[in-house]
N, C-alpha and C positions, 0 to 999 in steps of 0.2 A: 400836576404843575406843567404848564405849557413849556415846550422847548423853544428857545429863541434862535431864529434863523433869519438872517438879513438877506435880502434879495435885490437884484438889479433887473430892471425892465428897460429895454430900449424902445423909445417912442417909434411908432410906425412899423414895428416888426411884430410877427406872430410870436407869442411867448408861451412856453409850456414848461412845466416842471412837475415832477412826481414826488410824492411823499409816501414812505412806507410806515404804517402805524405799528408800533411795537410796544410791548409792556416793559416793566422795569427789568425783566430778565432778558430783554432783547429778543423775545419771541414775537413773531408777527401775529397780529390780531385779526380774526375774521370780522370784517366790517360789512357783511352782506346786508344786515338789517339796519344800517345807519344811513343817515343823510348828512351832507356836508354843506357848509356855507362859508364864504370868505368875502371880506370887504377891506378896502383901504381908504384912509382919510388923512388929510394933512395934519390934523391933531385929533386927539382922542374924542373931543367934543364937537368937532366940525360938523356942520349940517350937510355938507356935500360929501358924498361917498361914491366910490367906484366899486361895483361888484366884480369879483373875480369868479369866473365859472369854475365850480368845483364838482367833479364827477367821481363816482364810485361805480365801476363797470365790471361785470363778470368777464373773465374769471379772476380779475384783479382783486375783487372784494374778499375772496377767501385767502389771498396772500397779503392782505392789508394795504394794498396800493390805491391811493387816490391821486387824481390828476387835477392840477390847477392850470387854467389857460385863459389867455386873452387874444383876440384877433388883432390883426394889424390896424384895423379901423378903431378898435377899442383903445389900443395903446396910443394911437395918434390923438385921441380925445383927452388924454390925461396930460396935464401940464408937467413939465419937467420939475424935479425937486424931490424932497424927502416926504415920505408918507409912512404911516403906521398901518399894519395889517394884522389880521389873525385868521385862523381857520378853526371853525367849530364843528364838532360832530354831534349829532343828535340820535339817540337810540329810539326804539319803538315805544318806550314809556315816557318820551319827551325829556329825558335827562340829557343835559348838554355838557360837553367837556371842551375846553379850549385846548386844541392839539398843538398848534404852533402860533407864534407871534413874533413880530420883529419890525424892522425898518425896511421899506422898499425905496430904493433910489431909482427914479425915472430919469434916464439920460436923454437929452434933446436930440431930435431927429434933424439931420442936416439936409439929406436928399428928400425932396418933397415932390 
């Protein structure tokens, strides 16, 4: 079952957050052989989506850490408001798990 985490992204800024993948016993999971994907949408069935860059990099993969990020240009292109997002991990046999999901609030940029 995915953990629910709500996020705030400020338009026009570089945004980065890290997630540590742990099992039910709070032990970090080695995610070396996994890939990750993340998107946000204004509603679950909206046609327009915004990709969130999701990376698993050595040596963080053995400690279960993945990074989500958007550049300042990417956050400027997202309208302010509420969105839904999730992060999915895929293993080498194409099994997918939803790791995290929640609401993203994009706050408007004043300085342009």
